[in-house]
Structures are given as C-alpha cells and as structure tokens.
C-alpha positions in Angstrom: 108.5 87.8 189.0 107.5 86.3 191.9 105.6 88.7 194.1 105.2 86.4 197.1 105.9 87.7 200.7 107.3 85.1 203.2 106.9 82.0 200.3 109.2 83.0 197.4 108.4 79.4 196.0 104.9 80.2 195.5 103.1 82.4 193.0 100.4 84.6 194.3 97.2 84.6 192.9 94.3 87.4 192.6 90.9 86.4 191.9 88.6 89.2 190.7 84.8 88.1 190.0 82.2 89.8 188.3 85.0 92.2 186.7 83.0 93.4 183.8 85.7 95.4 181.8 87.6 96.6 184.9 91.4 95.6 184.1 93.8 98.0 183.7 93.7 99.6 187.0 93.8 96.7 189.0 96.5 95.4 187.3 98.4 98.5 187.9 97.4 98.4 191.8 98.1 94.7 192.2 101.6 94.6 190.5 104.4 93.8 192.6 101.8 92.1 195.1 100.7 89.1 192.8 102.0 87.1 190.0 98.6 86.4 188.4 95.1 87.8 188.1 92.2 86.0 187.3 89.5 87.7 186.1 86.1 86.3 185.8 82.9 87.6 184.4 80.0 86.0 182.4 80.2 88.9 179.4 81.4 88.0 176.0 83.1 91.2 176.4 85.7 90.0 178.8 89.2 90.4 177.2 92.5 91.9 178.3 93.2 95.4 177.8 95.8 95.8 175.1 97.6 99.1 177.1 98.3 96.8 179.8 102.3 96.5 180.1 104.6 93.6 180.6 105.4 94.9 183.8 101.9 94.0 185.2 100.9 90.4 186.7 100.2 87.9 184.2 96.3 88.1 183.4 94.1 85.1 182.7 90.5 85.4 182.1 87.4 83.2 183.0 83.8 83.6 181.0 81.7 81.8 183.4 79.6 81.9 186.5 81.5 82.8 189.8 80.8 79.4 191.7 82.1 77.7 188.5 85.3 80.0 188.6 86.1 79.3 192.5 85.9 75.4 191.9 88.5 75.5 189.0 90.7 77.6 191.1 93.5 75.9 193.2 94.2 78.6 195.6 93.5 82.4 195.7 95.8 84.9 197.9 93.9 87.9 197.1 90.1 88.5 196.7 89.9 91.8 194.9 86.3 92.9 194.3 84.4 96.1 193.5 82.0 98.4 191.5 79.3 95.4 191.5 75.9 96.0 192.2 72.5 94.5 191.9 71.0 96.4 189.2 71.5 96.9 185.5 74.9 96.3 184.4 75.7 94.5 187.9 76.2 91.0 188.0 73.8 90.6 190.9 76.0 87.8 193.1 76.4 88.3 196.4 80.2 87.5 196.3 80.9 89.0 199.8 77.3 86.9 200.9 77.0 83.8 202.9 77.2 81.6 200.0 80.2 82.5 197.8 82.4 84.5 200.5 83.0 81.0 202.5 83.8 79.1 199.2 86.4 81.7 198.3 88.0 81.7 201.8 88.2 78.0 201.4 90.6 78.8 198.7 92.9 81.0 200.4 96.3 79.8 202.0 96.6 80.1 205.9 98.9 83.1 206.0 99.5 85.8 203.6 96.0 86.4 202.1 94.0 89.4 201.4 90.9 91.0 200.8 90.6 94.2 198.9 86.8 95.5 198.5 84.6 98.2 198.3 81.9 96.2 199.8 79.9 95.7 196.6 76.8 93.1 196.8 77.7 92.4 200.7 75.0 90.6 202.2 73.9 90.3 206.1 76.2 93.4 207.0 78.9 91.5 206.1 81.1 94.4 205.1 80.1 96.5 207.9 81.1 93.7 210.0 84.5 93.3 208.6 85.2 96.8 209.1 84.8 96.2 213.3 87.5 96.3 215.1 87.1 92.7 216.1 86.6 91.8 212.2 84.6 89.1 210.9 84.9 85.2 211.6 83.7 83.0 209.0 84.6 79.3 209.5 88.3 78.7 210.3 88.9 82.4 209.0 88.8 85.8 210.5 88.8 88.8 208.5 90.6 92.0 209.8 90.8 95.6 208.6 94.1 96.2 208.1 96.1 99.2 209.6 97.6 100.4 206.8 95.5 100.9 203.6 97.5 101.1 200.4 94.4 101.0 197.9 92.4 104.2 199.0 92.8 105.6 195.6 90.8 102.9 193.9 87.9 103.6 196.6 88.6 100.1 198.3 89.6 99.0 201.8 92.1 96.0 202.6 91.7 93.3 204.7 93.6 90.5 205.9 92.9 87.0 206.5 94.1 85.0 209.0 93.3 81.4 210.1 92.1 80.9 213.6 94.1 78.6 215.8 
C-alpha cells in the first residue's frame, strides 16, 4: 500500500513519540494516510498489539528517548501525539515545546505534512497558538488548524504544516 497523496513514489511515515501502549487506535486511524508508523517510547513494555490486522500501516518500534529517535528518522510526514503528561506515567517530555517540536518540523517534507495532537505537554502556549486562525510559525514552517477534522473521535485536532515562501 502506498498512502501518499500527490507523491506516489514516496511512502508516508508517521511518528508517535511517548506512545506508551497506545498502538491499535492510532494504527487504525492512520490507515490509508500513512504507510508506516514509528512508535517511540523508553518503556520496556513498548511492543506491537497482536490484534492489529494486516490492513494497518507497518509498525516500527524505537525504545529510545525522543531526541535520539528524531535524529535517527529520515523523514516525518505525520506527527501523532496524544495522552502524554508530566505526572506519573507521563513522559515529562515537552514534544510540543520549543526544544523538540522544531526538530520534528525539520524532518517534515515541504508539502502534505500533518500534526495530529491533543496538545499534550505543550509549552509556551504552543497548542493555543497552533489553534489561532493565523496559526503558529516556527522557523520556516507554519502550523495551521485544518478546516476539516478527521480525528475528533480520538480527542485530537489535525494541523497542516506548510513551508513559508
């Protein structure tokens, strides 16, 4: 399966950092949108869900910290990030903060990139700014709330990532 939109020769890759054991629902939601999901967590319990069927995107699992994982990934077409926190059981990593999010944006292609998130571990009002009509600009990228939301049932919002010209 090649889920690329407008780029049939390139497979689309989703990155889900600090995922814990949240595997099946994201895989089902991203089916048809991406070809592979890279799940990342430092937990030794990170593993595939045996109930995930063959119609779902390929799943790769990285047991490492988020920064090392980002550095090891060639490209990220979709950032999927939800249900994380700073309390017990959460990663304490500010994925939507000023140290991590710019690294992820640098891995995103020049077109068709997405962020799908519930705003977990946002720092400096990042998530609030992303939801404004003018969006949020970080470096060469602008993050804008999509008019059409496909993932409301998962409690997340979808954002387009555009390259500024």
